[in-house]
C-alpha positions as CSV (number, residue, x, y, z in Angstrom):
1,M,0.0,-0.1,0.1
2,F,1.2,3.5,-0.7
3,A,2.1,5.8,2.1
4,A,3.1,9.4,1.6
5,Q,6.6,10.3,3.0
6,T,7.1,13.7,4.5
7,I,9.2,15.9,2.3
8,D,11.0,19.1,3.3
9,S,9.3,22.1,1.5
10,T,12.0,24.7,1.9
11,D,13.8,23.8,-1.3
12,K,10.8,24.0,-3.8
13,P,12.4,22.3,-6.8
14,T,13.7,19.5,-4.7
15,F,10.4,19.2,-3.0
16,Y,8.5,18.8,-6.2
17,R,11.0,16.4,-7.7
18,E,10.5,14.3,-4.6
19,L,6.5,14.8,-4.7
20,A,6.5,13.8,-8.5
21,T,8.5,10.5,-7.5
22,Q,5.7,9.7,-4.9
23,L,2.9,10.6,-7.5
24,K,4.4,8.2,-9.9
25,A,4.5,5.5,-7.1
26,L,1.0,6.3,-6.2
27,L,-0.5,5.9,-9.8
28,D,1.8,3.0,-10.9
29,G,-0.3,0.4,-12.6
30,E,-3.4,2.3,-12.3
31,S,-5.1,3.9,-15.7
32,D,-8.4,5.1,-14.5
33,S,-8.6,8.7,-14.9
34,V,-11.0,9.5,-12.1
35,A,-9.3,7.4,-9.6
36,N,-6.0,8.9,-10.6
37,A,-7.4,12.3,-10.3
38,A,-8.7,11.6,-6.9
39,N,-5.3,10.3,-5.7
40,T,-3.5,13.1,-7.4
41,S,-5.6,15.8,-5.6
42,A,-5.4,14.0,-2.4
43,L,-1.7,13.7,-2.4
44,I,-1.2,17.3,-3.5
45,F,-3.5,18.6,-0.8
46,Q,-1.9,16.5,1.9
47,M,1.8,17.4,0.8
48,V,1.7,21.0,-0.6
49,P,1.9,23.4,2.2
50,D,-0.8,26.2,2.8
51,L,-3.6,25.0,0.4
52,N,-7.4,25.2,0.9
53,W,-8.4,23.6,-2.3
54,A,-6.7,21.3,-4.8
55,G,-8.6,19.6,-7.6
56,F,-9.5,18.9,-11.1
57,Y,-11.9,20.6,-13.7
58,F,-12.5,18.9,-17.0
59,L,-13.8,20.3,-20.3
60,A,-17.3,19.0,-20.8
61,S,-17.7,21.0,-24.0
62,D,-15.9,23.7,-25.8
63,E,-17.6,26.2,-23.6
64,E,-17.6,24.6,-20.1
65,L,-15.7,22.9,-17.5
66,V,-17.2,20.7,-15.0
67,L,-15.7,19.8,-11.6
68,G,-13.6,16.5,-11.0
69,P,-12.1,15.0,-8.0
70,F,-10.9,17.4,-5.5
71,Q,-10.0,18.0,-1.7
72,G,-11.2,21.0,0.2
73,K,-14.7,22.8,0.5
74,P,-17.5,22.3,-1.9
75,A,-16.6,23.9,-5.2
76,C,-18.3,25.4,-8.3
77,V,-19.5,22.7,-10.3
78,R,-19.4,24.4,-13.7
79,I,-17.3,27.0,-15.1
80,A,-17.5,28.7,-18.4
81,V,-14.6,28.8,-20.6
82,G,-13.4,32.4,-20.3
83,K,-14.7,33.1,-16.9
84,G,-12.7,33.2,-13.8
85,V,-9.0,32.0,-13.6
86,C,-9.9,28.5,-14.6
87,G,-11.9,29.5,-17.6
88,T,-9.4,32.0,-18.6
89,A,-6.6,29.5,-18.4
90,I,-8.6,27.2,-20.8
91,D,-9.3,30.1,-23.0
92,L,-5.6,31.4,-23.3
93,E,-4.5,27.6,-23.3
94,M,-1.8,28.5,-20.6
95,S,-1.1,28.0,-17.0
96,M,-2.0,30.9,-14.7
97,L,-0.5,32.0,-11.5
98,V,-2.6,34.5,-9.6
99,K,-0.9,36.2,-6.6
100,D,-4.1,38.0,-5.4
101,V,-7.6,36.8,-6.8
102,H,-9.1,39.8,-5.5
103,E,-7.1,41.7,-8.3
104,F,-8.2,39.2,-11.0
105,E,-11.3,40.7,-12.9
106,G,-14.0,38.3,-13.0
107,H,-12.5,35.9,-10.3
108,I,-15.2,33.2,-9.3
109,A,-15.1,32.9,-5.3
110,C,-16.0,29.2,-4.7
111,D,-14.3,29.9,-1.3
112,A,-14.2,33.4,0.1
113,A,-11.1,32.2,2.0
114,S,-8.9,31.8,-1.2
115,R,-6.5,34.6,-2.1
116,S,-4.2,33.0,-4.5
117,E,-4.4,30.5,-7.3
118,L,-2.5,28.3,-9.5
119,V,-4.2,26.6,-12.6
120,V,-2.2,24.2,-14.8
121,L,-3.4,22.7,-17.9
122,L,-3.9,19.2,-18.8
123,R,-2.8,18.3,-22.2
124,D,-2.5,15.0,-24.2
125,D,-1.9,14.4,-28.0
126,Q,-5.5,15.7,-28.7
127,G,-4.8,19.0,-26.9
128,V,-6.1,20.6,-23.5
129,F,-8.8,18.7,-22.0
130,G,-8.8,20.0,-18.4
131,L,-6.8,21.6,-15.5
132,I,-5.6,21.1,-11.9
133,D,-6.5,24.1,-9.8
134,L,-5.0,25.1,-6.5
135,D,-6.1,27.6,-4.1
136,S,-4.4,29.0,-1.1
137,P,-5.6,31.4,1.7
138,T,-2.4,33.3,1.5
139,P,-1.8,36.0,-1.0
140,G,1.2,35.4,-3.2
141,R,1.7,31.7,-2.1
142,F,2.3,30.4,-5.6
143,D,5.5,31.2,-7.5
144,K,7.1,29.7,-10.8
145,D,8.7,27.0,-8.8
146,D,5.2,25.8,-7.7
147,Q,3.9,26.3,-11.4
148,A,6.9,24.1,-12.8
149,G,6.3,21.6,-10.0
150,I,2.5,21.3,-10.5
151,E,3.0,21.2,-14.4
152,A,5.3,18.1,-13.7
153,L,2.6,16.6,-11.8
154,A,0.0,17.3,-14.3
155,A,2.1,15.4,-16.9
156,I,2.5,12.4,-14.7
157,Y,-1.2,12.2,-14.3
158,V,-1.9,12.5,-17.9
159,A,0.9,9.8,-18.8
160,A,-0.6,7.4,-16.3
161,S,-4.3,7.9,-17.1
162,A,-6.5,6.5,-20.1
163,F,-8.9,8.8,-21.4
164,E,-12.0,8.1,-23.5
165,D,-12.4,9.9,-26.9
């Protein structure tokens, strides 16, 4: 059985390399995309300091994201592409690092305690199909090291999971 190992988070690149190793071990031999999203969000929420939400949104259509597995308070179920941080990331086809969500025009506040947000896209050979969304109650919580680390975790999730066309 998998058991997460505590990682020193003072050196972020090393932290994320070690977290990637743990995620690979956790997802090893499992290809179900929902199960893998559930375990990925649980591991991120458990291991990454100072989060109040970690989870997935998947494209339900060209116009809408739908909530996937997550850890944290109940969340917005549907987000229009182009709306909020998540919808804007999909619309622009790029990860987004928002230091203070109160300064992001059109931010969707699923949890009023959230102050900063990191959104990382999920891509396969068909293109973008969803995202990982992290929220923190601390303004400026996320930086480029966090973005690179979560992008690496997203790639591990995509590589491990089988998706229906």
